[in-house]
C-alpha positions in Angstrom: 9.1 10.4 -11.9 7.0 13.2 -10.4 8.7 16.5 -9.7 7.4 19.6 -7.7 6.5 22.0 -9.7 7.8 25.8 -9.6 3.8 27.0 -9.5 3.2 24.7 -6.3 6.0 26.8 -4.4 4.6 29.8 -6.3 1.2 29.2 -4.2 2.9 28.9 -1.2 4.9 32.4 -1.9 1.5 33.5 -2.7 -0.2 32.4 0.3 2.3 33.9 2.7 1.8 37.2 1.6 -2.1 36.7 1.6 -3.2 34.5 4.4 -6.7 35.0 4.5 -9.9 33.1 4.1 -11.0 35.4 1.5 -7.9 35.2 -0.8 -7.6 31.3 -0.2 -11.2 30.5 -1.6 -10.9 32.8 -4.7 -7.7 31.2 -5.2 -8.8 27.5 -4.3 -8.0 26.0 -7.8 -4.3 27.1 -7.1 -4.5 25.0 -3.8 -5.8 22.0 -5.4 -3.5 21.9 -7.8 -0.6 22.2 -5.6 -2.1 19.7 -3.5 -2.5 17.3 -6.3 1.1 17.6 -7.2 2.3 17.1 -3.8 0.3 14.1 -3.5 1.8 12.5 -6.7 5.4 13.5 -5.6 4.6 11.6 -2.2 3.4 8.7 -4.0 6.9 8.3 -6.1 8.7 9.0 -3.0 7.1 6.6 -0.8 7.4 4.1 -3.8 11.2 4.8 -3.9 11.7 4.4 -0.1 9.5 1.4 0.2 12.9 -0.4 -1.2 15.0 0.4 1.8 12.2 0.5 4.4 9.3 -1.8 3.5 6.9 -0.7 6.4 6.6 2.5 4.0 4.6 0.9 1.4 1.4 0.8 3.6 1.2 4.4 3.8 -1.4 6.5 1.8 0.1 9.8 0.2 -3.1 11.6 1.1 -3.1 10.3 4.6 0.6 11.5 5.0 0.2 15.0 4.1 -0.9 17.6 6.6 -4.0 19.7 6.4 -3.2 22.9 5.2 -5.4 24.4 8.0 -4.2 26.0 11.2 -5.2 25.2 14.5 -5.6 28.6 15.7 -7.0 28.3 19.1 -4.3 28.6 21.4 -1.6 30.4 19.3 -1.5 34.1 19.1 -0.7 34.1 15.0 -4.3 33.8 13.9 -3.3 33.2 10.3 -5.8 30.6 8.9 -3.0 28.6 6.9 0.0 26.8 6.7 2.5 28.3 4.4 4.3 24.8 3.7 3.1 21.4 2.5 4.1 18.6 5.6 4.2 15.0 5.3 4.7 12.4 7.9 6.1 9.3 6.4 5.8 7.0 9.5 6.6 9.8 12.0 3.7 11.6 14.0 3.2 13.7 17.0 3.4 11.5 20.2 4.0 8.8 17.7 6.2 5.8 19.6 7.9 4.9 16.3 10.5 6.6 14.8 9.9 7.7 10.8 10.4 10.3 8.4 9.0 13.8 7.7 9.2 16.1 4.6 8.5 19.8 4.7 8.5 22.0 2.0 8.6 25.7 2.1 10.1 28.6 0.0 13.6 29.1 1.7 12.7 26.7 4.5 12.3 23.1 3.2 13.9 20.0 5.1 14.0 16.6 5.5 13.6 14.8 9.1 13.8 11.5 10.8 13.3 10.0 14.5 10.5 10.4 17.1 9.3 14.2 17.6 7.5 15.0 20.8 7.0 11.4 22.2 4.7 10.4 25.1 6.5 10.7 28.6 6.6 6.4 28.6 8.1 6.2 25.1 10.9 9.0 26.1 11.9 6.6 28.8 12.4 4.0 27.0 14.3 5.3 24.5 16.4 7.1 27.1 16.8 3.6 28.4 17.9 2.0 25.3 20.5 4.9 24.8 22.0 4.2 28.5 22.1 0.6 27.7 23.3 0.7 24.1 25.2 4.0 23.9 28.3 2.6 21.9 25.5 1.2 19.3 23.8 4.6 19.3 27.0 6.5 19.1 28.3 4.1 16.2 25.2 5.2 14.0 25.7 8.9 14.8 29.4 9.0 14.0 28.8 6.8 10.9 30.7 9.2 8.3 28.1 9.8 5.7 25.1 10.1 8.8 27.4 12.8 10.3 28.2 14.8 7.1 24.3 14.9 6.6 23.2 15.3 10.0 26.3 17.2 11.9 24.2 16.9 15.2 21.0 16.0 17.1 18.4 18.6 17.5 18.7 20.3 20.4 15.4 22.1 21.3 13.4 21.9 24.5 17.0 20.1 25.9 16.9 19.4 29.6 19.4 21.1 31.7 20.0 18.4 34.2 20.1 14.5 33.7 16.2 13.1 34.0 15.3 11.8 37.2 15.8 7.8 37.0 19.1 8.1 35.1 22.9 8.3 36.6 24.1 11.5 36.6 27.4 10.3 35.4 26.0 8.3 32.8 28.6 8.7 29.5 25.4 8.9 27.6 24.1 11.8 29.7 24.1 14.7 27.1 21.8 12.8 24.8 19.5 11.7 27.7 18.6 15.3 28.5 17.0 15.2 24.8 13.1 15.3 24.7 12.8 15.1 20.7 15.1 12.4 18.9 15.4 14.1 15.6 17.8 14.9 12.6 17.3 17.6 10.0 18.8 18.0 6.5 17.9 21.2 5.2 17.0 21.8 1.6 17.4 24.4 -1.1 14.4 25.4 -3.1 16.3 23.8 -6.4 16.9 20.4 -4.7 13.2 20.7 -4.0 12.4 21.3 -7.7 15.4 19.1 -8.7 14.0 16.4 -11.7 15.8 13.6 -9.5 14.2 14.7 -6.5 12.9 11.8 -5.6 16.0 9.8 -5.7 18.0 12.5 -4.0 15.6 12.6 -1.3 15.3 9.2 -0.9 19.0 8.6 -0.4 19.1 11.0 2.2 16.2 9.4 4.2 17.9 5.9 3.7 21.0 7.5 5.7 18.4 7.9 8.3 17.1 4.1 8.8 19.6 3.0 11.3 18.9 5.8 13.5 15.1 5.1 13.5 15.4 1.0 13.4 17.5 2.0 16.9 15.0 4.4 18.6 11.9 1.6 17.6 13.9 -1.1 19.3 12.5 -1.0 22.4 8.7 -1.2 20.7 9.1 -4.2 18.7 6.6 -6.9 19.0 
């Protein structure tokens, strides 16, 4: 099994301190080596995760890995590069499909699952599913191992009121206010660099699968 090398995190730390095009161009070989390390790691992780989620077998590691170049057009922060390696494993912005996401950054690494920033039509369908099958949804969220690793869903951008089209007294009202349906598991640096990281991360991602399956139900052909 491939592992994330300490040099890969060392590169990200150096980039954080020297986030300029000049430094990056002078140290392009460090980036290339780190990127290659992450792609090899993703190859093994995808293979391991495909055992419980066959859809992942179709994913290309190189395409799953986000570009390191930042889009600074609408940002006050004009730093040209991201200081992390992020990979979407079936999860993408605006995607209607619940999936998995890996974020590797010194001191800030995490695993995520679910649907992030869905389009309004997708969001409405997910909310309908939660309203209609609330008991099934709660059963997933309160399952012992799930609850232990993911105590609550991400609350970012949560609405103050129940969205239009849903009953204010709906028992699932607090969940219907969510705009993202995401669970997060934070990783220490030593967990990312661990020699068994592929297997350990895969086990945590596996716990997310029933959650993703529920979110994907409205979109199954």
